[in-house]
C-alpha positions in Angstrom: 152.2 8.2 -63.0 155.9 8.7 -63.0 157.4 11.9 -61.4 160.3 13.6 -62.9 163.0 14.0 -60.4 163.3 17.6 -61.2 159.6 17.9 -60.0 160.6 16.8 -56.7 161.7 20.4 -55.9 158.0 21.5 -56.0 157.2 19.2 -53.1 157.7 20.0 -49.5 160.9 18.3 -48.4 161.9 17.4 -44.8 165.3 18.6 -43.8 167.6 15.6 -43.1 166.7 14.3 -39.7 166.8 11.4 -37.3 163.8 10.7 -35.1 164.4 9.4 -31.7 162.2 6.6 -30.0 160.2 7.7 -26.9 162.0 5.2 -24.9 165.3 7.0 -25.7 166.8 3.7 -26.9 168.2 5.5 -29.8 167.2 6.9 -33.4 164.5 4.9 -35.2 164.3 6.7 -38.4 166.1 8.9 -40.9 164.6 11.1 -43.5 167.3 12.8 -45.7 166.9 16.1 -47.7 170.0 16.9 -49.9 168.7 20.4 -50.1 170.0 21.1 -46.7 173.7 19.8 -47.7 176.3 21.7 -49.6 177.3 20.6 -53.0 180.4 18.5 -53.1 181.1 15.3 -51.5 178.6 13.9 -49.0 181.3 12.9 -46.5 180.8 14.6 -43.2 177.3 16.0 -43.8 174.6 15.2 -41.6 176.2 12.1 -40.3 177.2 10.7 -43.6 180.7 9.1 -44.1 182.3 8.5 -47.7 186.1 8.7 -46.9 187.4 7.1 -50.2 188.0 10.2 -52.4 188.2 8.0 -55.6 184.5 7.2 -55.4 182.7 9.4 -57.8 180.0 10.6 -55.5 178.6 14.3 -54.9 175.7 16.2 -53.9 174.9 18.1 -56.8 172.4 20.9 -57.6 169.9 20.0 -60.5 167.5 22.9 -60.5 166.9 26.0 -58.3 166.8 24.9 -54.7 166.9 21.3 -55.5 170.0 19.1 -54.7 170.3 15.4 -55.2 173.0 12.7 -54.5 174.9 11.7 -57.6 177.0 8.6 -57.9 178.5 6.5 -60.6 180.6 3.3 -60.9 183.7 5.1 -62.6 185.6 3.6 -59.7 185.1 0.2 -58.1 186.5 -1.5 -54.9 186.0 -4.8 -53.2 186.2 -3.0 -49.8 183.0 -1.0 -49.0 183.9 0.5 -45.5 184.9 3.8 -47.0 181.9 4.2 -49.3 178.9 6.4 -48.8 177.1 5.2 -45.7 174.4 7.0 -43.9 173.9 7.7 -40.1 173.2 4.7 -38.0 170.0 4.1 -36.2 169.2 1.8 -33.2 169.7 -1.6 -34.9 167.1 -4.1 -36.2 168.0 -7.7 -36.3 167.2 -11.1 -34.7 166.9 -11.6 -31.0 170.4 -13.2 -30.8 172.0 -9.7 -31.8 170.3 -8.0 -28.9 168.7 -5.6 -31.2 165.6 -3.7 -29.9 163.8 -4.1 -33.2 163.0 -6.9 -35.8 162.2 -4.7 -38.9 164.3 -2.5 -41.2 162.8 -0.6 -44.0 164.6 1.5 -46.5 163.2 3.6 -49.6 164.6 5.8 -52.1 164.0 7.4 -55.6 166.5 7.3 -58.5 166.8 8.1 -62.1 169.5 8.4 -64.8 171.7 11.4 -64.3 171.9 12.0 -68.1 168.2 11.0 -68.9 169.7 8.5 -71.4 171.4 5.3 -71.7 174.8 4.7 -70.1 176.5 1.6 -71.1 178.2 -0.1 -68.1 176.1 1.6 -65.4 176.0 -0.6 -62.3 175.5 0.7 -58.8 174.4 -1.1 -55.6 172.5 0.2 -52.5 171.2 -1.5 -49.7 170.8 -2.0 -45.9 174.1 -2.4 -43.9 175.4 -2.1 -40.4 177.6 0.9 -39.3 179.8 -1.3 -37.2 181.0 -3.1 -40.4 180.0 -1.7 -43.7 181.3 -4.9 -45.2 178.5 -6.8 -43.7 175.2 -6.3 -45.5 171.6 -7.6 -45.6 170.8 -7.7 -49.2 171.5 -5.4 -52.1 169.6 -3.4 -54.9 171.5 -3.3 -58.0 170.6 -0.8 -60.7 172.0 -1.1 -64.1 171.7 -0.1 -67.8 169.8 -2.9 -69.8 171.8 -2.4 -73.1 170.0 0.9 -74.0 166.5 -0.3 -73.3 166.1 1.2 -69.9 167.1 0.7 -66.3 166.9 -2.7 -64.8 166.9 -3.4 -60.9 167.4 -6.6 -59.0 167.3 -7.5 -55.4 170.3 -9.8 -54.5 170.1 -12.2 -51.7 171.9 -15.5 -50.6 170.4 -18.9 -50.6 171.1 -22.4 -51.7 174.8 -21.7 -51.2 175.0 -19.0 -53.8 174.1 -15.3 -54.5 170.6 -15.2 -56.1 169.6 -12.3 -58.4 165.9 -11.5 -58.5 164.9 -9.2 -61.2 162.3 -6.7 -59.8 162.2 -4.1 -62.5 163.0 -4.0 -66.2 163.5 -1.3 -68.7 162.4 1.6 -66.5 162.5 4.9 -68.4 165.7 7.0 -68.3 163.9 10.2 -68.1 161.5 9.5 -65.0 162.2 8.9 -61.4 161.5 5.5 -59.9 161.4 4.4 -56.3 162.7 1.1 -54.5 161.5 -0.1 -51.2 162.9 -3.0 -49.1 161.4 -4.2 -45.8 163.3 -6.9 -44.0 161.8 -8.8 -41.1 164.5 -10.5 -39.0 163.2 -14.0 -37.9 164.7 -15.9 -35.1 166.4 -19.1 -36.5 168.5 -20.0 -39.5 168.0 -18.7 -43.0 164.4 -17.5 -42.7 164.5 -13.8 -42.8 161.8 -12.2 -45.0 162.3 -9.4 -47.4 159.4 -7.6 -49.2 160.3 -5.6 -52.2 158.3 -2.9 -54.1 159.1 -0.7 -57.2 157.2 2.4 -57.9 154.9 1.7 -54.9 153.8 -1.7 -56.0 155.0 -4.9 -54.3 157.0 -7.1 -56.7 158.0 -10.1 -54.5 159.2 -11.6 -51.4 162.7 -12.8 -50.9 165.4 -13.1 -48.2 168.6 -11.4 -47.4 172.4 -12.6 -46.8 171.6 -14.3 -43.6 172.9 -17.8 -44.9 176.0 -15.9 -46.0 176.9 -13.5 -43.2 175.1 -15.2 -40.5 172.2 -14.1 -38.2 174.6 -12.0 -36.0 174.4 -9.2 -38.5 171.8 -6.4 -37.8 170.7 -3.5 -40.0 170.8 0.2 -39.0 171.8 2.2 -42.0 172.0 2.4 -45.9 175.3 1.8 -48.0 176.0 2.7 -51.6 178.5 0.8 -53.4 180.3 -0.2 -56.7 182.6 -3.0 -57.7 185.9 -3.6 -59.4 185.2 -5.0 -62.6 182.9 -7.9 -61.4 180.3 -8.9 -58.9 178.7 -12.2 -57.9 175.9 -11.4 -60.2 178.4 -11.4 -63.2 177.2 -7.9 -63.9 178.6 -4.4 -63.9 181.9 -3.3 -62.6 183.6 -0.1 -62.9 183.5 2.2 -66.1 185.5 5.4 -66.1 183.6 6.8 -69.0 180.6 7.8 -66.9 182.4 9.6 -64.3 180.2 12.6 -63.2 177.1 10.9 -64.4 175.6 7.6 -63.3 172.4 8.0 -61.1 170.7 10.6 -59.1 169.3 9.5 -55.8 166.6 11.5 -53.9 164.0 11.1 -50.9 166.0 8.3 -49.1 164.6 7.2 -45.8 165.0 4.4 -43.5 163.6 3.2 -40.3 163.4 0.4 -37.6 160.5 -0.9 -36.1 158.8 -4.0 -34.4 156.5 -6.1 -36.7 154.8 -9.5 -36.1 157.0 -12.4 -37.5 155.4 -14.1 -40.5 155.1 -17.2 -38.4 153.2 -15.4 -35.7 150.7 -14.3 -38.3 150.1 -17.8 -39.6 149.6 -18.9 -36.0 147.1 -16.2 -35.3 145.1 -17.0 -38.5 145.2 -20.7 -37.5 144.1 -20.1 -34.0 141.4 -17.5 -34.6 139.9 -19.4 -37.6 137.7 -18.3 -40.5 136.1 -15.7 -38.1 139.2 -13.6 -38.1 139.6 -13.8 -41.8 136.1 -12.9 -42.5 136.4 -10.0 -40.1 139.5 -8.8 -41.8 137.9 -9.1 -45.2 134.9 -7.2 -44.0 137.2 -4.4 -42.6 139.1 -4.2 -45.8 136.0 -3.8 -47.9 135.0 -1.0 -45.4 138.2 0.8 -45.8 138.1 0.5 -49.7 134.6 2.0 -49.5 135.9 5.0 -47.6 134.2 4.2 -44.3 
């Protein structure tokens, strides 16, 4: 069931906060609530930075006691260091980066700010690093599909080129939708694993920008961005006619953690044999029965 973004106000929202790991290495999760922010630019609020005044971005109020983050691609730039970027966590990355964690996960809700088609709409959001916002680890691009609805792609880099994976098509303009990306950084070249979900359902496994930016780029925040008339996807660009509109974003959260590398899972299954698989299947059935 799709939930209108205006209905989010009825839910209990967590005030924008950062959780710190018990070992005090640094923050391990961020949960944002725009309700606790003032309307206007997000720059300087709860650790956010957005220093380019030309970018059409604001915290806006859409109903009593309910703020969201609005952004459009009325302006575009090829330099992202001054675009909206969230507070940084303890980094996740490959062992060579010195990162304490190997997994970064982000999730957010979005919908059309107008509840209708917006020709030229094209906004990117994805994991990044606060040390250099120009270095990213893959990007969600959300755009208008010629008046039919909203499309979303996950962009990564493989085979010497940017690859655009269509993960959602013709999403309704009036409903809210969710995107989730979970990146597992794996030691070695060009082997990071990204699992993507749309509206709570897994839609595919991809990779990130490792083969373009290199394994030395960790992730510890989320970056919103637009483009000056073109992108590697040959979509989008800036469109001054949609200033003040674009997309509403809500319920942004991101976190770092340690998870088994995919190769480790395969090795465990190979070593443990069919007994482990059978035990897992039995446990899965038990959970489904509510045991």
